N, C-alpha and C positions, 0 to 999 in steps of 0.2 A: 504493498499500498504506498509506504514513505516513497518507495524509487518511482512510484505513478508520480507523486509530486514534484517530481524533477521536469515532467512534462510541463513547458510554460502553461500551455491551454489549460490542462488541468489543474494547474495550481490557482489560476485564475479564476476557473469555475466555482472552485470551493469556495477561494476567499468571497465571491459575491453569493455563493450559497446561504454561506456561514452570514453575512451580511443582513440578508433578508431574513434568515431564520432567528437570529438573535434581535433585530428590530422588530419582530412580527412579536415574538415572544413575549420581550419587556413591555412593548404597546398594549399588548392583552391581559399581563399582570397588573399594570397600573389602573387599567378599565375596571379588572375582575375584583382585584383588593380593592378598589374606590381610594389608591394613595393620595394623600394631600398635596403632600412633594415628590413630584415624579423624579428629581435628584436620587432620591435613596434607591430608585430601581435602573433608571438612565444609568447612572454614572458608573454603577458597578459592571454592568454589561457595556458599555463602552470601553471600560479600562480594558477587560478580558478582550473585546475585539482587537483594541489596538495591539495589545501584546501579542494576540494571534496575527494579526498582520504583520507585524514585525518581524515574528518567529519566521513565517512564511518565506518573507524576503531578505532573512538576514545577511545572506550571502552576498547578494546584489548591493543592498546598503554598505555592506564592509568593503567593497571594491569601490564604491563611490566616494567613500571617506579616505580609502589609500590615492584613488585618484586626486583626489582635493589636496593633500599633503603633498604631494608632488608637484604642484601648483606654484606660482610665487603667490605671496598673501594679496600683493596688491591687484593681480588679475584677477583675484577669486571677489575680493571688494567691488570691483569695477564692476564685473559679471551681476553682483546683487542690487547694486546701485542703480545700474540700468533696467535690470529687472522689474525694482520697487521704482523708479522714474516710468517707466511704460505702462506699468498697469494704473499707477496716480493719474497719468494724462488719459487713460480709457474712462477711469471712475468719473473724472470731469467731464468728460465727452458724454457719459451715460448720465451724469447727472442734469446736463443741459438738457438731453434728449427726454429724459423723464419730465422736466419741468414743464418742458413744452407742449407734451402728449399727455402727462397725465400730472397736472398741477395739483390734482388733489392729495398727491401722495407727499407727504413732508418729510419723507425719508428713505432713504434706500434701504434696500430689502438685508443686505448685512448686517446694517445699523438696527433696525427693528429685529431680528433675530438675537442679536447680540442683547439689547435691553430686555429679551422674552426670557434668555437664560439668566441675568442676572436679577428676574423680578423671581425666577424659581428659587437660584442659590449661587452666591458670589463665587462660592468653593467650585462648585458644577459648572458655571460660566468661563471659570479661568481654564479648566481642563479642557473642554469642549473645544474654547475659540484657540487657545494657543498651543494646546500639545495636541490634543483627538483629528482637528482641523489641518494643520500643518504636516502631520505624521500620517495617521491612521488613514485620512482620505486621498491624501497624496499618492501613497501606496496602491490605494484602491481602483483611484479613478486615472492614474497617469503610469504609476510603475508596472501595474498588474498587465495593462494592456500593452504596453509599449514590450514587454516580452514577448508578448504574441504576434505584434505588428512593427515589422521593421521597415515600412515603407513611410514616410516621414509625413506628406500630405494626408494618407489615409488615417494615420494615427491621430495627427492633429484634429481631424475632422471627428473622426470615429470618437474620441475621448470625450470631446464636447459634447458631442451628441447625447451618452451614456451620462456624463455629468449632468447633462440640461436635462435629461429624462429623469433621472434619479432622485431630483431636486422636487420633483412634481409629481412621483408614482403614488405617494400616501396623498396627494391634495385632492379635495373636494372643490374646491372652486375652479371657476372659469378661467381659463388662461387667455392671455391675449398676445400678440404677436410681440408686442415689448417686453412682457414678461420673461417669453422664452428668450428672446436677445439681452434681457439683464443678467442671465447665468451664463448664455452661449458663448458670447464676444470675449468676457474674461477669462471661461473657460478656453478658449481657443488662443488668446495671448501666452497664457499660461502652458499651457501644450507648445508655444511656438518656443516660448524659451525654453524650456525645458530640451526641446531637439538642439536650439543654438548653443546649449551647454553640455553637448554630447552625450545628451539623456543623463545627465547626474541629478538625479532626485533630490539628493541634500542641499544642493543650492537652490531648487524650486523651494524645499520646505524651508529653508531660511527666509526666502522671500516673501513667501506667505505670513512666518511668523511675524516678521515687520510690518506688513499692510495690515495683518488682526491686532497687533499689538497695541500701536496708536491710538485707533479709534476705541479698543476695549479701555486702557487704562483713561480717559476721556471721559468715558461711560462712566466707568467705576468712581472715579471723582467728582461725578454728578457735574 
């Protein structure tokens, strides 16, 4: 069984199956037990999945760390800064588009999600925003797909489509084209940066951590 997990496709399928399974079970437990604070159920479940994801892709993560060690520090910092600036620029553009076509929305979806998590539990919000999102989600939506799809263009769009779809798979709200773009375009940019950085997921994790850290601290401080 363990030998079969060396197959990139099987490993990716197992990771997604575990993701769907733990998410469904945790959500069902919250509803069935009528848990007042969902963090009591969701945080342990998210921690277990994050550990599982890192374990499944530990070899690739170690290789990425070793590659970074061989690079000059300034080059690594430059790659991270370019990524941060690119994502910030896209966020500004998306903010302008949202304000024009959806003026009733007072904040972006990422900020709204952070506020929701902070209302549930600041500790859980810290874990979900600054650890789970940069690590577990990047392994799930980029590293696992990257190991199966070697064509750069196909990988960029496929990973973005899967990420966008997964964000709405449990949603009951009516979706607009702009709703899809808000998730799809940043996903395309993150995957593009991933490819441009020799598919080194560690650099993307750092970029995402920085992008999440600043707004999270601002919201945490009120």
